[in-house]
C-alpha angles and dihedrals in degrees: 000000000000124000091244089059093048087056092044092053094046097247087119123031136181116248142161110295108248122193086179095058089044089055093049089047088055091050088052094049089051091052092048091048092051091049092047090057090048095051090044088060089056092050094249090142098165090052090045088057093046090051096043090050088049088052091053092045096053093043087054092050088056090071091047093051090047090052097045102254126128122196139210097185135055086214091055091053093058093044091051090052091049089051100042108024110036086156087077082074133250093249093052089049093047088051088049088060094047093054091043088060094041091052088055092049093051095046099041107018126092101213109033110136116197128189138176088272085065102039102046095059089046089059090047088052094052091050090050098048091044090055091048094048092049090053091051092048090052090061 
């Protein structure tokens, strides 16, 4: 779906740019990442993935807040980044999509099995996207 359609359908909206909201979103991302690491240590792999994804999502929203865009869809956040911030990297943005779908399966599915093989890379992904977002926000 094109970025224009996402705006037309209200999944993305223009708003007042907010450095404060961007900073708050980064703080939330950091807290979720810290929690993901803690629950990973206790072998709560499904929860670790949910928290790692939440960290990545909030980090990504920080860019939108800074640029004056609000979202009503996790999908729209990823599409916005693909369109406006290719410097994040195609591999990272594809991984964002994978974890977005996995989050949905964990939250709403009936037979999603998660192990350490799944959760450890999710934490690494969240760390990477947070680093890249912070770099973008500095510029």
